MIDOSE-1310 file (N, C-alpha, C; in nm, 2 decimals, decimal comma, always signed):
residues 216
mkkr	+0,08/-0,12/+0,00/+0,00/+0,00/+0,00/+0,09/+0,12/+0,00; +0,05/+0,22/-0,08/+0,13/+0,34/-0,10/+0,13/+0,43/+0,02; +0,25/+0,48/+0,06/+0,27/+0,57/+0,17/+0,19/+0,70/+0,15; +0,12/+0,74/+0,25/+0,05/+0,87/+0,24/+0,15/+0,99/+0,24
evqa	+0,14/+1,08/+0,15/+0,23/+1,19/+0,15/+0,17/+1,30/+0,23; +0,26/+1,36/+0,32/+0,22/+1,48/+0,40/+0,30/+1,60/+0,33; +0,22/+1,69/+0,29/+0,28/+1,80/+0,21/+0,35/+1,90/+0,30; +0,46/+1,95/+0,25/+0,54/+2,06/+0,32/+0,58/+2,16/+0,22
svkd	+0,58/+2,29/+0,27/+0,62/+2,40/+0,18/+0,77/+2,41/+0,17; +0,84/+2,36/+0,27/+0,99/+2,36/+0,28/+1,04/+2,25/+0,19; +1,14/+2,28/+0,11/+1,19/+2,18/+0,01/+1,31/+2,10/+0,06; +1,38/+2,15/+0,16/+1,50/+2,09/+0,22/+1,46/+1,96/+0,30
erlv	+1,48/+1,84/+0,24/+1,43/+1,72/+0,30/+1,49/+1,69/+0,44; +1,62/+1,73/+0,45/+1,68/+1,71/+0,59/+1,62/+1,80/+0,69; +1,59/+1,92/+0,65/+1,52/+2,01/+0,75/+1,38/+1,96/+0,78; +1,31/+1,92/+0,68/+1,18/+1,86/+0,70/+1,18/+1,75/+0,80
kkrr	+1,28/+1,66/+0,78/+1,29/+1,54/+0,87/+1,32/+1,59/+1,01; +1,41/+1,68/+1,03/+1,45/+1,73/+1,16/+1,33/+1,80/+1,23; +1,26/+1,89/+1,16/+1,14/+1,95/+1,22/+1,03/+1,86/+1,25; +1,01/+1,76/+1,17/+0,90/+1,66/+1,19/+0,94/+1,57/+1,31
dqmi	+1,06/+1,54/+1,32/+1,11/+1,46/+1,44/+1,08/+1,53/+1,57; +1,11/+1,66/+1,57/+1,08/+1,75/+1,68/+0,93/+1,75/+1,71; +0,85/+1,76/+1,60/+0,71/+1,77/+1,61/+0,65/+1,64/+1,67; +0,70/+1,53/+1,62/+0,66/+1,40/+1,67/+0,69/+1,38/+1,82
kgav	+0,81/+1,41/+1,86/+0,85/+1,40/+2,00/+0,76/+1,48/+2,09; +0,73/+1,61/+2,05/+0,64/+1,69/+2,13/+0,50/+1,64/+2,13; +0,45/+1,60/+2,02/+0,32/+1,55/+2,00/+0,29/+1,43/+2,09; +0,39/+1,33/+2,09/+0,37/+1,21/+2,17/+0,34/+1,25/+2,32
tlfi	+0,43/+1,34/+2,37/+0,41/+1,38/+2,51/+0,27/+1,44/+2,53; +0,23/+1,52/+2,44/+0,10/+1,59/+2,46/-0,02/+1,49/+2,44; -0,01/+1,40/+2,35/-0,11/+1,30/+2,32/-0,13/+1,21/+2,45; -0,02/+1,18/+2,51/-0,03/+1,10/+2,63/-0,10/+1,17/+2,74
ekgf	-0,07/+1,30/+2,76/-0,12/+1,38/+2,87/-0,27/+1,42/+2,84; -0,30/+1,46/+2,72/-0,43/+1,52/+2,69/-0,51/+1,44/+2,58; -0,45/+1,35/+2,51/-0,52/+1,29/+2,40/-0,51/+1,37/+2,27; -0,53/+1,31/+2,16/-0,52/+1,38/+2,03/-0,62/+1,49/+2,02
hrtt	-0,75/+1,47/+2,05/-0,85/+1,56/+2,02/-0,84/+1,69/+2,11; -0,79/+1,68/+2,23/-0,78/+1,79/+2,32/-0,65/+1,87/+2,30; -0,56/+1,82/+2,22/-0,43/+1,88/+2,19/-0,45/+1,98/+2,07; -0,40/+2,10/+2,08/-0,40/+2,20/+1,97/-0,27/+2,20/+1,90
trei	-0,28/+2,24/+1,77/-0,15/+2,26/+1,69/-0,06/+2,36/+1,76; -0,12/+2,46/+1,82/-0,03/+2,56/+1,89/+0,05/+2,49/+2,00; -0,01/+2,40/+2,07/+0,06/+2,33/+2,18/+0,17/+2,24/+2,12; +0,13/+2,18/+2,01/+0,23/+2,09/+1,94/+0,35/+2,17/+1,90
akaa	+0,33/+2,29/+1,84/+0,44/+2,38/+1,79/+0,53/+2,42/+1,91; +0,46/+2,46/+2,02/+0,54/+2,50/+2,14/+0,62/+2,38/+2,20; +0,56/+2,26/+2,20/+0,64/+2,15/+2,25/+0,75/+2,11/+2,16; +0,74/+2,14/+2,03/+0,84/+2,11/+1,94/+0,95/+2,21/+1,94
gfsi	+0,92/+2,33/+1,99/+1,02/+2,44/+2,00/+1,02/+2,54/+1,89; +0,91/+2,55/+1,82/+0,90/+2,66/+1,72/+0,76/+2,71/+1,71; +0,74/+2,81/+1,63/+0,61/+2,88/+1,62/+0,50/+2,81/+1,55; +0,38/+2,85/+1,56/+0,27/+2,79/+1,49/+0,28/+2,81/+1,34
gtly	+0,34/+2,92/+1,30/+0,36/+2,95/+1,16/+0,47/+2,85/+1,10; +0,57/+2,83/+1,18/+0,67/+2,73/+1,13/+0,61/+2,59/+1,12; +0,53/+2,55/+1,22/+0,46/+2,42/+1,22/+0,39/+2,40/+1,08; +0,32/+2,50/+1,04/+0,24/+2,48/+0,92/+0,32/+2,49/+0,79
eyir	+0,45/+2,51/+0,80/+0,54/+2,49/+0,69/+0,57/+2,34/+0,66; +0,54/+2,26/+0,76/+0,58/+2,12/+0,75/+0,46/+2,02/+0,75; +0,35/+2,07/+0,79/+0,22/+1,99/+0,78/+0,11/+2,08/+0,74; -0,01/+2,02/+0,71/-0,12/+2,10/+0,67/-0,23/+2,10/+0,78
tked	-0,25/+1,99/+0,85/-0,35/+1,97/+0,95/-0,30/+1,90/+1,07; -0,38/+1,91/+1,18/-0,34/+1,83/+1,30/-0,34/+1,68/+1,27; -0,43/+1,64/+1,18/-0,44/+1,50/+1,15/-0,31/+1,45/+1,08; -0,24/+1,54/+1,01/-0,11/+1,51/+0,95/-0,01/+1,47/+1,06
vlyl	-0,01/+1,55/+1,17/+0,08/+1,52/+1,29/+0,05/+1,38/+1,34; -0,08/+1,35/+1,36/-0,11/+1,22/+1,41/-0,06/+1,11/+1,32; -0,08/+1,13/+1,19/-0,03/+1,03/+1,10/+0,12/+1,01/+1,11; +0,20/+1,12/+1,12/+0,34/+1,12/+1,13/+0,38/+1,05/+1,26
vcds	+0,31/+1,07/+1,36/+0,34/+1,01/+1,49/+0,32/+0,86/+1,48; +0,20/+0,81/+1,43/+0,17/+0,67/+1,42/+0,27/+0,60/+1,33; +0,29/+0,66/+1,21/+0,39/+0,61/+1,12/+0,53/+0,59/+1,18; +0,57/+0,69/+1,25/+0,70/+0,69/+1,31/+0,71/+0,58/+1,42
iydq	+0,61/+0,56/+1,50/+0,61/+0,46/+1,61/+0,61/+0,32/+1,55; +0,52/+0,30/+1,45/+0,52/+0,17/+1,38/+0,66/+0,13/+1,32; +0,72/+0,23/+1,26/+0,85/+0,21/+1,20/+0,96/+0,18/+1,31; +0,95/+0,25/+1,42/+1,05/+0,22/+1,53/+1,03/+0,08/+1,58
vssr	+0,90/+0,04/+1,61/+0,88/-0,10/+1,66/+0,92/-0,20/+1,56; +0,88/-0,18/+1,43/+0,90/-0,27/+1,33/+1,05/-0,29/+1,30; +1,13/-0,18/+1,30/+1,27/-0,19/+1,28/+1,34/-0,26/+1,39; +1,30/-0,23/+1,52/+1,36/-0,30/+1,63/+1,33/-0,45/+1,63
lqka	+1,20/-0,48/+1,59/+1,16/-0,62/+1,58/+1,23/-0,70/+1,48; +1,25/-0,64/+1,36/+1,33/-0,71/+1,25/+1,47/-0,74/+1,29; +1,53/-0,65/+1,37/+1,67/-0,68/+1,42/+1,67/-0,79/+1,52; +1,56/-0,80/+1,60/+1,56/-0,89/+1,72/+1,52/-1,03/+1,68
ldtn	+1,42/-1,04/+1,58/+1,36/-1,17/+1,55/+1,45/-1,25/+1,45; +1,46/-1,38/+1,48/+1,52/-1,47/+1,39/+1,41/-1,55/+1,32; +1,36/-1,50/+1,21/+1,24/-1,57/+1,15/+1,28/-1,69/+1,06; +1,41/-1,72/+1,06/+1,45/-1,84/+0,97/+1,47/-1,97/+1,05
rgtl	+1,50/-1,96/+1,18/+1,53/-2,08/+1,26/+1,41/-2,17/+1,28; +1,30/-2,12/+1,31/+1,18/-2,20/+1,33/+1,19/-2,30/+1,44; +1,24/-2,25/+1,56/+1,25/-2,34/+1,68/+1,18/-2,28/+1,79; +1,14/-2,36/+1,89/+1,08/-2,30/+2,01/+1,16/-2,20/+2,08
eslk	+1,29/-2,23/+2,08/+1,39/-2,14/+2,14/+1,39/-2,00/+2,07; +1,38/-2,00/+1,94/+1,38/-1,87/+1,87/+1,25/-1,80/+1,89; +1,14/-1,88/+1,91/+1,01/-1,82/+1,93/+1,01/-1,76/+2,07; +1,06/-1,82/+2,17/+1,07/-1,77/+2,31/+1,15/-1,64/+2,31
tgis	+1,27/-1,65/+2,24/+1,35/-1,53/+2,23/+1,28/-1,41/+2,16; +1,21/-1,45/+2,05/+1,14/-1,34/+1,98/+1,03/-1,28/+2,06; +0,96/-1,35/+2,14/+0,85/-1,30/+2,23/+0,92/-1,21/+2,33; +1,03/-1,25/+2,39/+1,10/-1,17/+2,50/+1,15/-1,04/+2,44
dyfk	+1,21/-1,05/+2,32/+1,27/-0,93/+2,26/+1,16/-0,83/+2,22; +1,05/-0,88/+2,17/+0,94/-0,79/+2,13/+0,88/-0,72/+2,25; +0,86/-0,80/+2,36/+0,80/-0,74/+2,48/+0,89/-0,63/+2,54; +1,02/-0,65/+2,53/+1,12/-0,56/+2,58/+1,12/-0,43/+2,49
vvde	+1,10/-0,45/+2,36/+1,09/-0,33/+2,27/+0,97/-0,25/+2,31; +0,86/-0,31/+2,34/+0,74/-0,24/+2,38/+0,76/-0,17/+2,51; +0,83/-0,24/+2,60/+0,86/-0,17/+2,73/+0,95/-0,04/+2,71; +1,04/-0,05/+2,62/+1,13/+0,07/+2,60/+1,05/+0,18/+2,53
lqde	+0,95/+0,14/+2,45/+0,87/+0,24/+2,37/+0,73/+0,25/+2,42; +0,71/+0,23/+2,55/+0,58/+0,21/+2,61/+0,49/+0,33/+2,59; +0,55/+0,45/+2,60/+0,46/+0,57/+2,58/+0,42/+0,58/+2,44; +0,51/+0,56/+2,34/+0,47/+0,56/+2,20/+0,37/+0,46/+2,17
vlvm	+0,39/+0,34/+2,22/+0,29/+0,23/+2,19/+0,15/+0,26/+2,25; +0,15/+0,33/+2,37/+0,02/+0,37/+2,43/-0,05/+0,47/+2,34; +0,03/+0,57/+2,29/-0,03/+0,66/+2,19/-0,09/+0,59/+2,07; -0,01/+0,50/+2,01/-0,05/+0,43/+1,90/-0,18/+0,35/+1,92
yqev	-0,19/+0,29/+2,04/-0,31/+0,21/+2,07/-0,43/+0,30/+2,09; -0,41/+0,41/+2,16/-0,52/+0,50/+2,19/-0,57/+0,58/+2,08; -0,48/+0,63/+1,99/-0,52/+0,73/+1,90/-0,52/+0,69/+1,75; -0,48/+0,57/+1,72/-0,48/+0,53/+1,58/-0,62/+0,54/+1,51
kals	-0,72/+0,52/+1,59/-0,86/+0,52/+1,54/-0,90/+0,66/+1,49; -0,82/+0,76/+1,53/-0,85/+0,90/+1,49/-0,79/+0,93/+1,35; -0,71/+0,84/+1,30/-0,65/+0,87/+1,17/-0,76/+0,88/+1,06; -0,73/+0,95/+0,95/-0,82/+0,97/+0,84/-0,84/+0,84/+0,77
kdal	-0,94/+0,83/+0,69/-0,97/+0,70/+0,62/-0,86/+0,67/+0,52; -0,80/+0,77/+0,46/-0,69/+0,73/+0,37/-0,56/+0,70/+0,43; -0,54/+0,73/+0,56/-0,42/+0,71/+0,63/-0,42/+0,58/+0,71; -0,54/+0,54/+0,76/-0,55/+0,43/+0,86/-0,51/+0,30/+0,79
pyvl	-0,56/+0,26/+0,67/-0,52/+0,13/+0,62/-0,37/+0,12/+0,60; -0,30/+0,23/+0,56/-0,15/+0,22/+0,54/-0,08/+0,19/+0,67; -0,12/+0,26/+0,78/-0,06/+0,24/+0,91/-0,09/+0,10/+0,97; -0,21/+0,06/+0,95/-0,25/-0,07/+1,01/-0,18/-0,19/+0,93
kkei	-0,15/-0,16/+0,80/-0,08/-0,26/+0,72/+0,06/-0,29/+0,79; +0,12/-0,19/+0,85/+0,25/-0,21/+0,91/+0,23/-0,30/+1,03; +0,12/-0,29/+1,10/+0,10/-0,38/+1,22/+0,08/-0,53/+1,17; +0,01/-0,55/+1,06/-0,01/-0,68/+1,01/+0,13/-0,74/+0,96
qmve	+0,21/-0,66/+0,91/+0,35/-0,71/+0,87/+0,43/-0,75/+0,99; +0,41/-0,69/+1,10/+0,48/-0,73/+1,22/+0,42/-0,86/+1,28; +0,29/-0,88/+1,27/+0,23/-1,00/+1,31/+0,28/-1,12/+1,22; +0,30/-1,09/+1,09/+0,35/-1,19/+1,00/+0,49/-1,24/+1,03
mfer	+0,57/-1,15/+1,10/+0,70/-1,20/+1,14/+0,69/-1,31/+1,24; +0,60/-1,30/+1,33/+0,58/-1,41/+1,43/+0,51/-1,53/+1,36; +0,43/-1,51/+1,26/+0,37/-1,62/+1,19/+0,48/-1,70/+1,13; +0,58/-1,64/+1,07/+0,69/-1,71/+1,00/+0,77/-1,80/+1,10
iirg	+0,79/-1,74/+1,22/+0,86/-1,82/+1,32/+0,78/-1,94/+1,37; +0,65/-1,92/+1,39/+0,56/-2,03/+1,44/+0,55/-2,13/+1,33; +0,53/-2,09/+1,21/+0,52/-2,18/+1,10/+0,65/-2,27/+1,08; +0,76/-2,20/+1,11/+0,89/-2,28/+1,10/+0,89/-2,39/+1,21
cven	+0,84/-2,35/+1,33/+0,83/-2,45/+1,44/+0,74/-2,57/+1,40; +0,64/-2,54/+1,33/+0,55/-2,65/+1,28/+0,62/-2,74/+1,18; +0,69/-2,67/+1,08/+0,76/-2,74/+0,98/+0,87/-2,83/+1,04; +0,93/-2,78/+1,15/+1,04/-2,85/+1,22/+0,99/-2,95/+1,32
kele	+0,86/-2,97/+1,32/+0,79/-3,07/+1,41/+0,80/-3,03/+1,56; +0,83/-2,91/+1,59/+0,83/-2,87/+1,73/+0,70/-2,82/+1,78; +0,61/-2,79/+1,69/+0,47/-2,76/+1,73/+0,37/-2,83/+1,63; +0,25/-2,86/+1,68/+0,15/-2,91/+1,59/+0,03/-2,81/+1,59
lten	+0,02/-2,74/+1,48/-0,08/-2,63/+1,47/-0,14/-2,63/+1,33; -0,27/-2,59/+1,33/-0,33/-2,56/+1,20/-0,28/-2,42/+1,15; -0,31/-2,38/+1,03/-0,28/-2,25/+0,98/-0,36/-2,14/+1,06; -0,48/-2,17/+1,08/-0,57/-2,08/+1,16/-0,51/-2,05/+1,30
qiqm	-0,46/-2,16/+1,36/-0,40/-2,15/+1,50/-0,27/-2,07/+1,49; -0,19/-2,09/+1,39/-0,07/-2,01/+1,37/-0,10/-1,86/+1,37; -0,19/-1,83/+1,29/-0,23/-1,69/+1,27/-0,28/-1,63/+1,40; -0,36/-1,70/+1,47/-0,42/-1,66/+1,60/-0,31/-1,64/+1,70
iahn	-0,22/-1,73/+1,72/-0,12/-1,72/+1,81/-0,03/-1,60/+1,78; +0,00/-1,57/+1,66/+0,08/-1,46/+1,62/+0,01/-1,33/+1,66; -0,12/-1,32/+1,64/-0,19/-1,20/+1,68/-0,19/-1,19/+1,83; -0,21/-1,30/+1,90/-0,20/-1,30/+2,05/-0,07/-1,25/+2,10
ifvq	+0,04/-1,29/+2,04/+0,17/-1,24/+2,09/+0,18/-1,09/+2,07; +0,13/-1,04/+1,95/+0,14/-0,90/+1,93/+0,06/-0,82/+2,03; -0,06/-0,86/+2,05/-0,15/-0,79/+2,14/-0,10/-0,80/+2,29; -0,05/-0,91/+2,33/+0,00/-0,93/+2,46/+0,12/-0,84/+2,49
gqmw	+0,20/-0,82/+2,38/+0,31/-0,73/+2,40/+0,26/-0,59/+2,42; +0,17/-0,54/+2,34/+0,11/-0,41/+2,35/+0,04/-0,39/+2,49; -0,01/-0,50/+2,54/-0,09/-0,50/+2,67/+0,00/-0,45/+2,78; +0,13/-0,48/+2,77/+0,23/-0,44/+2,87/+0,23/-0,29/+2,88
afrr	+0,20/-0,22/+2,77/+0,20/-0,07/+2,77/+0,06/-0,02/+2,81; -0,05/-0,07/+2,75/-0,18/-0,01/+2,77/-0,25/-0,06/+2,90; -0,20/-0,17/+2,96/-0,25/-0,21/+3,09/-0,14/-0,20/+3,20; -0,04/-0,11/+3,18/+0,07/-0,10/+3,27/+0,03/-0,05/+3,41
wslr	-0,08/+0,03/+3,41/-0,13/+0,08/+3,54/-0,17/-0,03/+3,64; -0,20/-0,15/+3,58/-0,24/-0,26/+3,66/-0,13/-0,37/+3,67; -0,08/-0,40/+3,55/+0,02/-0,52/+3,54/+0,14/-0,49/+3,62; +0,19/-0,37/+3,63/+0,32/-0,34/+3,69/+0,31/-0,35/+3,84
kmyt	+0,18/-0,35/+3,89/+0,17/-0,37/+4,04/+0,18/-0,52/+4,07; +0,17/-0,61/+3,97/+0,18/-0,75/+4,00/+0,30/-0,82/+3,95; +0,36/-0,77/+3,84/+0,47/-0,84/+3,78/+0,59/-0,74/+3,74; +0,71/-0,79/+3,74/+0,82/-0,72/+3,68/+0,81/-0,76/+3,53
ldey	+0,88/-0,69/+3,44/+0,88/-0,72/+3,30/+0,92/-0,87/+3,28; +1,03/-0,91/+3,34/+1,07/-1,05/+3,32/+0,97/-1,15/+3,37; +0,90/-1,12/+3,48/+0,79/-1,21/+3,52/+0,68/-1,21/+3,42; +0,64/-1,10/+3,37/+0,54/-1,09/+3,27/+0,57/-1,17/+3,14
ielq	+0,70/-1,15/+3,10/+0,74/-1,23/+2,98/+0,74/-1,38/+3,00; +0,79/-1,42/+3,12/+0,79/-1,57/+3,15/+0,65/-1,62/+3,16; +0,56/-1,55/+3,22/+0,42/-1,61/+3,24/+0,35/-1,61/+3,10; +0,36/-1,50/+3,03/+0,29/-1,50/+2,90/+0,34/-1,60/+2,80
tell	+0,47/-1,62/+2,80/+0,54/-1,72/+2,71/+0,49/-1,86/+2,75; +0,48/-1,88/+2,88/+0,44/-2,02/+2,93/+0,29/-2,04/+2,88; +0,21/-1,94/+2,90/+0,07/-1,96/+2,86/+0,05/-1,97/+2,71; +0,13/-1,90/+2,63/+0,12/-1,90/+2,49/+0,17/-2,04/+2,43
ihgi	+0,27/-2,09/+2,49/+0,33/-2,21/+2,43/+0,26/-2,34/+2,49; +0,23/-2,33/+2,62/+0,17/-2,45/+2,68/+0,02/-2,44/+2,71; -0,03/-2,32/+2,70/-0,17/-2,31/+2,72/-0,22/-2,33/+2,86; -0,35/-2,34/+2,88/-0,41/-2,36/+3,02/-0,43/-2,51/+3,04
hvnd	-0,38/-2,56/+3,14/-0,40/-2,70/+3,17/-0,53/-2,73/+3,24; -0,61/-2,81/+3,18/-0,74/-2,84/+3,24/-0,75/-2,99/+3,27; -0,80/-3,03/+3,38/-0,80/-3,17/+3,41/-0,91/-3,24/+3,33; -0,89/-3,37/+3,31/-0,98/-3,45/+3,22/-1,12/-3,44/+3,26
eavs	-1,16/-3,44/+3,39/-1,30/-3,43/+3,43/-1,36/-3,30/+3,38; -1,29/-3,19/+3,39/-1,34/-3,06/+3,35/-1,36/-3,06/+3,20; -1,26/-3,12/+3,13/-1,27/-3,12/+2,98/-1,40/-3,20/+2,94; -1,42/-3,31/+3,00/-1,54/-3,39/+2,96/-1,67/-3,31/+2,99
klni	-1,68/-3,23/+3,09/-1,80/-3,15/+3,12/-1,81/-3,04/+3,02; -1,70/-2,99/+2,97/-1,71/-2,88/+2,87/-1,74/-2,93/+2,73; -1,72/-3,06/+2,71/-1,74/-3,11/+2,57/-1,64/-3,07/+2,47; -1,52/-3,04/+2,52/-1,41/-3,00/+2,43/-1,35/-3,11/+2,36
């Protein structure tokens, strides 16, 4: 899917990147504090360190800022994930390592992930599919590892189960950010990773009597 272009009146690409990086950093802080809809472009300009007039040399609308924020966050998570994941080995060990590395990336970028989770729905109709496609591509990285485990006979799963588990991993990583107000009272990051990995790989153990009652 084609990247959405955000128009700028400034032609110097290095300056555009520099100013937009400043804008993104300031906007993330404001979106966490106030949310996208309650944040003004004037506040974003101030947080970025320049005037409202300068701001509009690099974007056209506040929705452009949100798009740049979400696009940047997905790129950061995706880039870190690509470096961390070994999608070629297809072993349970590589899957466990991949889950751990991904959760740690989310922990390091927790504020950004929280903004992405809360505000992505406010993107325009032309921007949302492009941004969400990046999320699907990250889920597909885990699918490749899990599928490799199946091919190497380390897991027995259907294609539907492979896809579901990959989505579960992705969401449970995000959950460390958007449920942090509760989870961090109960677990350290390492404890959270260990427990979630155990549940993902081994599932919930139910005794035979309970299974027979449930008709599973």
